[in-house]
DRENTI-30598 format. One record per atom (N, C-alpha, C, CB): x, y, z; residue number from 1; residue in one letter. Coordinates in steps of 0.2 Angstrom, whole numbers. Glycine has a CB too. Layout:
<atoms>
       X       Y       Z     k   r
       X       Y       Z   NUM   A
...
</atoms>
This chain:
<atoms>
       X       Y       Z     k   r
     398     522     398     1   C
     400     515     397     1   C
     397     511     403     1   C
     408     514     398     1   C
     394     506     401     2   K
     391     501     406     2   K
     395     495     406     2   K
     384     500     405     2   K
     397     493     412     3   Q
     401     486     413     3   Q
     397     481     410     3   Q
     402     485     421     3   Q
     400     477     406     4   G
     397     471     403     4   G
     393     473     396     4   G
     392     468     407     4   G
     392     479     395     5   A
     389     481     388     5   A
     394     480     383     5   A
     386     489     389     5   A
     391     479     377     6   F
     395     479     371     6   F
     399     485     369     6   F
     390     477     365     6   F
     405     484     368     7   A
     410     490     367     7   A
     410     491     360     7   A
     417     489     370     7   A
     406     495     357     8   T
     406     497     350     8   T
     411     502     348     8   T
     399     498     347     8   T
     413     506     353     9   H
     417     512     352     9   H
     422     513     357     9   H
     413     518     351     9   H
     428     516     355    10   L
     433     518     359    10   L
     431     526     361    10   L
     440     518     356    10   L
     431     528     367    11   I
     429     534     369    11   I
     435     539     371    11   I
     424     534     375    11   I
     435     544     368    12   Y
     440     549     370    12   Y
     437     555     373    12   Y
     445     552     364    12   Y
     439     557     380    13   I
     436     562     383    13   I
     440     568     382    13   I
     436     560     391    13   I
     437     573     378    14   K
     440     579     376    14   K
     440     584     382    14   K
     436     582     370    14   K
     434     584     386    15   K
     434     589     391    15   K
     429     586     396    15   K
     431     596     388    15   K
     431     587     403    16   G
     427     585     408    16   G
     430     579     412    16   G
     420     583     406    16   G
     427     578     418    17   L
     429     573     422    17   L
     424     567     422    17   L
     431     575     429    17   L
     427     561     423    18   T
     422     555     423    18   T
     425     551     429    18   T
     422     551     417    18   T
     421     546     431    19   K
     424     541     436    19   K
     422     534     433    19   K
     420     542     443    19   K
     427     530     435    20   S
     426     523     433    20   S
     425     519     439    20   S
     433     520     429    20   S
     420     514     438    21   Y
     419     510     444    21   Y
     416     503     442    21   Y
     413     513     448    21   Y
     417     498     447    22   L
     415     491     446    22   L
     408     490     449    22   L
     420     486     448    22   L
     404     486     446    23   E
     397     485     449    23   E
     396     477     450    23   E
     392     488     444    23   E
     394     476     456    24   D
     392     469     457    24   D
     385     468     461    24   D
     398     465     461    24   D
     380     467     458    25   D
     373     467     460    25   D
     372     474     463    25   D
     373     462     466    25   D
     371     475     469    26   A
     370     482     472    26   A
     376     485     474    26   A
     365     481     478    26   A
     382     482     474    27   K
     388     485     476    27   K
     392     489     471    27   K
     393     480     479    27   K
     395     494     472    28   V
     398     498     468    28   V
     405     500     471    28   V
     395     505     466    28   V
     411     499     467    29   Q
     417     501     469    29   Q
     420     506     465    29   Q
     422     495     470    29   Q
     421     512     467    30   N
     425     517     462    30   N
     432     515     461    30   N
     425     524     466    30   N
     434     515     455    31   I
     441     513     454    31   I
     446     519     453    31   I
     442     509     447    31   I
     443     524     449    32   C
     448     530     448    32   C
     443     536     445    32   C
     453     529     443    32   C
     446     542     445    33   V
     444     548     442    33   V
     448     549     436    33   V
     444     554     447    33   V
     444     549     430    34   N
     447     550     424    34   N
     447     558     422    34   N
     444     546     418    34   N
     453     561     421    35   P
     454     568     419    35   P
     452     568     411    35   P
     460     570     420    35   P
     452     575     409    36   S
     451     576     402    36   S
     457     573     398    36   S
     451     584     400    36   S
     456     571     392    37   H
     460     568     387    37   H
     462     561     389    37   H
     467     572     387    37   H
     458     558     392    38   C
     459     551     393    38   C
     455     547     388    38   C
     457     548     400    38   C
     457     540     387    39   I
     453     536     382    39   I
     450     530     386    39   I
     458     533     377    39   I
     444     529     385    40   L
     440     524     388    40   L
     439     518     384    40   L
     434     527     391    40   L
     439     512     386    41   G
     438     506     382    41   G
     444     503     379    41   G
     433     508     377    41   G
     450     505     381    42   M
     456     502     377    42   M
     456     494     379    42   M
     462     506     380    42   M
     454     492     384    43   Q
     455     485     386    43   Q
     451     481     381    43   Q
     452     483     393    43   Q
     446     484     378    44   S
     441     480     373    44   S
     444     480     366    44   S
     435     483     373    44   S
     450     483     365    45   I
     452     483     358    45   I
     455     476     356    45   I
     458     488     357    45   I
     458     472     360    46   T
     461     466     359    46   T
     457     460     362    46   T
     468     466     360    46   T
     453     461     366    47   S
     449     456     370    47   S
     442     456     369    47   S
     451     456     378    47   S
     438     453     373    48   Q
     431     453     372    48   Q
     428     460     371    48   Q
     427     450     378    48   Q
     423     460     367    49   D
     420     467     365    49   D
     415     470     370    49   D
     417     466     358    49   D
     417     470     376    50   V
     413     472     381    50   V
     417     477     386    50   V
     410     467     386    50   V
     414     482     389    51   F
     417     486     394    51   F
     418     482     400    51   F
     413     493     395    51   F
     424     483     403    52   Y
     426     479     409    52   Y
     424     483     415    52   Y
     433     478     409    52   Y
     422     489     415    53   H
     419     493     420    53   H
     415     499     418    53   H
     425     496     424    53   H
     411     501     422    54   S
     406     507     420    54   S
     410     514     421    54   S
     400     507     425    54   S
     408     518     418    55   V
     410     525     418    55   V
     404     530     418    55   V
     415     527     412    55   V
     404     535     422    56   S
     399     540     422    56   S
     402     547     423    56   S
     394     539     428    56   S
     399     552     420    57   A
     401     559     420    57   A
     401     562     427    57   A
     398     563     415    57   A
     406     566     430    58   L
     406     569     436    58   L
     404     577     435    58   L
     412     569     439    58   L
     404     579     428    59   E
     402     586     426    59   E
     401     585     419    59   E
     408     591     428    59   E
     399     591     416    60   E
     398     591     409    60   E
     404     588     405    60   E
     396     598     406    60   E
     403     584     400    61   V
     409     580     397    61   V
     408     581     389    61   V
     409     573     399    61   V
     413     582     386    62   D
     413     582     378    62   D
     417     576     376    62   D
     416     589     375    62   D
     414     572     372    63   A
     418     565     371    63   A
     417     564     363    63   A
     415     559     375    63   A
     423     561     361    64   C
     423     558     354    64   C
     422     551     354    64   C
     429     561     350    64   C
     418     548     350    65   L
     418     541     349    65   L
     421     538     343    65   L
     410     539     349    65   L
     425     533     343    66   F
     428     530     337    66   F
     426     523     337    66   F
     436     531     338    66   F
     424     521     331    67   D
     421     514     330    67   D
     427     509     331    67   D
     419     514     322    67   D
     425     504     336    68   M
     430     500     338    68   M
     433     496     332    68   M
     427     495     343    68   M
     429     494     327    69   H
     432     490     322    69   H
     437     494     318    69   H
     426     487     317    69   H
     436     500     317    70   I
     441     504     313    70   I
     447     505     317    70   I
     438     511     312    70   I
     446     506     324    71   I
     452     506     328    71   I
     456     500     328    71   I
     450     508     335    71   I
     453     494     328    72   Q
     456     488     327    72   Q
     460     487     321    72   Q
     451     482     328    72   Q
     457     489     315    73   T
     460     488     309    73   T
     466     493     308    73   T
     455     491     303    73   T
     466     499     311    74   I
     471     504     311    74   I
     477     501     315    74   I
     469     511     313    74   I
     475     498     321    75   A
     480     495     325    75   A
     484     489     322    75   A
     477     493     332    75   A
     481     486     318    76   K
     484     480     315    76   K
     489     482     309    76   K
     479     475     312    76   K
     488     488     306    77   R
     491     490     301    77   R
     497     496     302    77   R
     487     493     296    77   R
     496     499     308    78   N
     500     505     310    78   N
     504     504     316    78   N
     496     511     310    78   N
     510     502     316    79   V
     514     501     322    79   V
     515     507     327    79   V
     521     498     320    79   V
     515     513     324    80   G
     516     518     328    80   G
     509     520     332    80   G
     517     525     324    80   G
     504     519     329    81   F
     497     519     332    81   F
     496     514     338    81   F
     491     519     327    81   F
     498     508     336    82   T
     498     502     341    82   T
     502     504     347    82   T
     500     496     337    82   T
     508     506     345    83   Y
     513     508     351    83   Y
     510     513     356    83   Y
     520     510     348    83   Y
     507     518     353    84   S
     504     523     357    84   S
     498     521     361    84   S
     502     529     353    84   S
     494     516     359    85   I
     489     513     362    85   I
     492     509     368    85   I
     484     509     358    85   I
     497     505     366    86   L
     500     501     371    86   L
     503     505     377    86   L
     506     496     368    86   L
     506     511     375    87   T
     509     515     380    87   T
     504     518     385    87   T
     512     521     377    87   T
     498     520     382    88   K
     492     522     386    88   K
     490     516     391    88   K
     487     524     382    88   K
     489     510     388    89   V
     487     505     392    89   V
     492     503     398    89   V
     486     498     388    89   V
     498     503     396    90   N
     503     502     402    90   N
     503     507     407    90   N
     510     501     398    90   N
     503     514     405    91   E
     502     519     410    91   E
     496     518     415    91   E
     502     526     406    91   E
     491     516     412    92   A
     485     515     416    92   A
     486     509     421    92   A
     479     513     412    92   A
     489     504     418    93   Q
     491     498     422    93   Q
     495     499     428    93   Q
     494     492     418    93   Q
     501     504     427    94   V
     505     506     432    94   V
     501     510     438    94   V
     511     510     430    94   V
     497     514     436    95   L
     492     518     440    95   L
     488     513     444    95   L
     488     523     437    95   L
     485     508     441    96   L
     481     503     445    96   L
     486     499     450    96   L
     478     498     440    96   L
     492     497     448    97   F
     496     494     453    97   F
     497     498     459    97   F
     503     492     450    97   F
     499     505     458    98   E
     500     509     463    98   E
     494     510     468    98   E
     502     516     461    98   E
     488     510     465    99   R
     481     511     468    99   R
     480     504     473    99   R
     475     512     464    99   R
     482     499     470   100   F
     481     492     473   100   F
     486     492     479   100   F
     482     486     469   100   F
     492     494     478   101   F
     497     494     484   101   F
     494     499     490   101   F
     504     496     482   101   F
     492     505     488   102   S
     489     510     493   102   S
     483     507     496   102   S
     487     516     489   102   S
     479     504     493   103   L
     472     501     496   103   L
     474     495     500   103   L
     467     500     491   103   L
     479     491     499   104   S
     480     485     502   104   S
     485     486     508   104   S
     481     480     498   104   S
     490     490     507   105   M
     495     491     512   105   M
     495     497     516   105   M
     501     490     508   105   M
     492     502     515   106   K
     492     508     519   106   K
     486     509     524   106   K
     493     514     514   106   K
     488     513     529   107   Q
     483     514     534   107   Q
     478     520     531   107   Q
     486     517     541   107   Q
     473     521     534   108   L
     468     526     532   108   L
     471     533     530   108   L
     462     527     537   108   L
     475     535     534   109   N
     478     542     533   109   N
     483     542     526   109   N
     482     544     539   109   N
     486     536     526   110   G
     490     536     520   110   G
     486     535     513   110   G
     495     530     520   110   G
     481     531     514   111   K
     476     531     508   111   K
     473     538     506   111   K
     471     526     510   111   K
     471     541     511   112   M
     468     548     509   112   M
     473     553     507   112   M
     465     551     516   112   M
     479     552     509   113   A
     485     557     507   113   A
     486     555     500   113   A
     491     556     511   113   A
     486     548     498   114   D
     488     546     491   114   D
     482     549     486   114   D
     488     539     491   114   D
     476     548     488   115   I
     471     550     484   115   I
     471     558     483   115   I
     464     548     486   115   I
     472     562     488   116   L
     473     569     487   116   L
     478     571     483   116   L
     473     572     494   116   L
     484     568     483   117   I
     490     569     479   117   I
     488     567     472   117   I
     496     565     481   117   I
     485     562     471   118   C
     483     559     464   118   C
     478     564     461   118   C
     480     552     465   118   C
     473     566     465   119   L
     468     571     462   119   L
     472     578     460   119   L
     463     573     467   119   L
     476     580     465   120   A
     480     586     463   120   A
     484     586     457   120   A
     484     589     469   120   A
     488     580     457   121   D
     493     580     451   121   D
     490     577     445   121   D
     498     575     454   121   D
     486     572     445   122   R
     484     569     439   122   R
     477     571     436   122   R
     484     562     440   122   R
     473     574     440   123   V
     466     575     438   123   V
     465     583     438   123   V
     461     573     443   123   V
     467     587     443   124   Y
     465     594     443   124   Y
     471     598     441   124   Y
     463     596     450   124   Y
     477     595     441   125   N
     484     599     440   125   N
     485     605     444   125   N
     484     600     432   125   N
     483     604     450   126   S
     483     610     455   126   S
     482     608     462   126   S
     478     616     453   126   S
     486     611     467   127   D
     485     610     474   127   D
     479     613     477   127   D
     491     612     478   127   D
     475     616     473   128   S
     469     619     475   128   S
     463     617     469   128   S
     469     627     475   128   S
     458     614     472   129   F
     453     612     467   129   F
     446     611     470   129   F
     455     605     464   129   F
     441     612     465   130   L
     434     611     467   130   L
     433     604     465   130   L
     430     616     464   130   L
     432     599     470   131   M
     431     592     469   131   M
     424     591     467   131   M
     433     588     476   131   M
     423     587     461   132   N
     417     585     459   132   N
     414     579     461   132   N
     417     585     451   132   N
     418     576     466   133   L
     417     569     469   133   L
     412     571     475   133   L
     423     565     471   133   L
     408     566     477   134   S
     404     567     483   134   S
     409     564     488   134   S
     397     563     483   134   S
     407     565     495   135   R
     411     562     500   135   R
     411     554     500   135   R
     409     565     507   135   R
     405     552     498   136   K
     404     545     497   136   K
     409     542     491   136   K
     397     543     495   136   K
     409     545     486   137   D
     414     543     480   137   D
     421     543     483   137   D
     413     548     474   137   D
     423     549     487   138   L
     430     549     489   138   L
     431     543     494   138   L
     431     556     493   138   L
     426     542     498   139   A
     427     536     503   139   A
     428     530     499   139   A
     421     536     508   139   A
     424     529     494   140   E
     425     522     490   140   E
     432     522     487   140   E
     419     522     485   140   E
     434     528     484   141   L
     441     528     481   141   L
     446     526     486   141   L
     442     534     478   141   L
     445     527     492   142   T
     450     525     497   142   T
     449     519     501   142   T
     451     531     502   142   T
     443     516     499   143   A
     441     510     503   143   A
     440     511     510   143   A
     446     504     502   143   A
     436     516     512   144   M
     435     518     518   144   M
     427     519     519   144   M
     438     525     521   144   M
     425     519     525   145   T
     418     521     526   145   T
     417     529     525   145   T
     415     519     533   145   T
     411     531     524   146   N
     410     538     524   146   N
     413     542     530   146   N
     403     540     523   146   N
     411     539     536   147   E
     413     542     543   147   E
     421     542     543   147   E
     410     538     548   147   E
     424     537     541   148   S
     432     537     542   148   S
     435     542     537   148   S
     434     530     540   148   S
     432     542     531   149   A
     435     547     526   149   A
     434     554     529   149   A
     431     546     519   149   A
     428     556     532   150   T
     426     562     534   150   T
     431     564     540   150   T
     419     563     537   150   T
     432     559     545   151   R
     436     560     551   151   R
     444     561     548   151   R
     436     554     555   151   R
     446     558     543   152   V
     453     559     541   152   V
     454     566     538   152   V
     455     553     536   152   V
     449     568     534   153   L
     449     574     531   153   L
     449     580     536   153   L
     443     575     526   153   L
     445     579     542   154   K
     445     583     547   154   K
     452     584     551   154   K
     439     582     552   154   K
     455     578     552   155   E
     462     578     555   155   E
     467     582     551   155   E
     464     570     556   155   E
     466     580     544   156   F
     471     584     540   156   F
     470     592     540   156   F
     470     582     532   156   F
     463     593     540   157   K
     462     601     541   157   K
     464     603     547   157   K
     454     602     540   157   K
     463     600     553   158   D
     465     602     560   158   D
     472     603     560   158   D
     462     598     565   158   D
     476     599     557   159   D
     483     599     557   159   D
     486     604     552   159   D
     486     592     556   159   D
     482     607     548   160   G
     484     613     544   160   G
     487     610     537   160   G
     490     617     547   160   G
     486     603     536   161   I
     488     600     530   161   I
     484     602     524   161   I
     488     593     530   161   I
     478     603     525   162   I
     473     605     519   162   I
     468     610     522   162   I
     469     599     516   162   I
     465     614     517   163   K
     459     618     519   163   K
     453     615     516   163   K
     461     626     517   163   K
     448     615     519   164   L
     441     613     516   164   L
     436     618     517   164   L
     439     606     520   164   L
     433     619     511   165   D
     428     624     511   165   D
     422     621     506   165   D
     430     631     508   165   D
     417     618     509   166   G
     412     615     504   166   G
     416     609     500   166   G
     409     620     500   166   G
     415     610     494   167   K
     419     605     490   167   K
     426     607     487   167   K
     415     603     483   167   K
     428     613     490   168   S
     434     615     488   168   S
     440     612     493   168   S
     434     623     488   168   S
     445     610     490   169   I
     451     607     494   169   I
     457     611     492   169   I
     452     600     493   169   I
     461     614     497   170   I
     467     617     495   170   I
     472     613     499   170   I
     467     624     497   170   I
     478     611     496   171   I
     483     607     500   171   I
     488     613     502   171   I
     487     602     495   171   I
     488     614     509   172   L
     492     619     512   172   L
     499     617     513   172   L
     489     621     518   172   L
     500     610     514   173   D
     507     608     516   173   D
     508     601     512   173   D
     508     607     524   173   D
     511     602     506   174   R
     512     597     502   174   R
     517     592     505   174   R
     514     599     495   174   R
     522     594     508   175   N
     527     590     511   175   N
     524     586     516   175   N
     533     595     514   175   N
     520     588     521   176   K
     517     584     526   176   K
     512     579     523   176   K
     513     588     531   176   K
     509     581     518   177   L
     504     576     514   177   L
     508     570     511   177   L
     500     580     509   177   L
     514     572     508   178   E
     518     567     505   178   E
     521     562     510   178   E
     524     570     501   178   E
     523     565     516   179   R
     526     561     521   179   R
     520     556     524   179   R
     529     565     527   179   R
     514     559     525   180   L
     509     554     527   180   L
     508     549     522   180   L
     502     558     527   180   L
     508     550     515   181   S
     507     545     510   181   S
     513     540     511   181   S
     507     548     503   181   S
     519     542     512   182   K
     524     537     512   182   K
     525     533     519   182   K
     531     541     511   182   K
     524     537     524   183   F
     526     534     531   183   F
     520     532     535   183   F
     530     538     535   183   F
     514     535     534   184   G
     508     534     538   184   G
     508     539     544   184   G
     508     527     541   184   G
     502     539     548   185   W
     501     544     553   185   W
     506     544     558   185   W
     494     543     555   185   W
     507     538     561   186   I
     512     537     567   186   I
     519     540     565   186   I
     512     530     570   186   I
     522     537     560   187   L
     528     539     558   187   L
     528     547     556   187   L
     531     535     552   187   L
     523     549     553   188   Y
     522     556     552   188   Y
     522     560     558   188   Y
     516     558     548   188   Y
     519     558     563   189   R
     518     562     570   189   R
     525     562     573   189   R
     513     558     575   189   R
     529     556     573   190   L
     535     555     576   190   L
     540     560     572   190   L
     538     548     576   190   L
     540     560     565   191   S
     545     564     562   191   S
     543     572     562   191   S
     545     562     554   191   S
     537     573     564   192   A
     535     580     564   192   A
     537     583     571   192   A
     528     581     563   192   A
     538     579     576   193   S
     539     581     583   193   S
     546     583     584   193   S
     538     576     588   193   S
     548     588     588   194   P
     554     591     589   194   P
     559     586     592   194   P
     554     597     593   194   P
</atoms>
């Protein structure tokens, strides 16, 4: 999908990971990582016939394309189908609200904890995963510089919260990671001290 391109099809990702991002001239902002079984282009069903963001594959992807006009026709005639689409759109909107709150209100450590929990729970379905994102992609997802993202990951590793081995990440202490997400680094340090 290319931001601003004509959305002729709804795209169902059968297998593989993709990333969604916004483009503005030479700037790119990663929005999210899309797991298998997601549907891309739902915003275009009832509004302008364009993609509102770009999507690219992070690994080999199997996708099914459904003609947008056929989807629109079915949605107008089938209440159950329309309700299921509305449910998916609302779930995506709630996730975006959570991401917006994290990016705008949390410190660096809280942002990184949030994205690691999100990747483990919603993308890889495991506390141990081989991340298909580059460090630059991860930094963009957390609205950090590459240097800051690398520093925070190193702090998490040094504190025994995660294990890093190349692109492999293992969450060793889920409880600490969740406290970091909720309270931030300073409160985490205070609550962890005897």
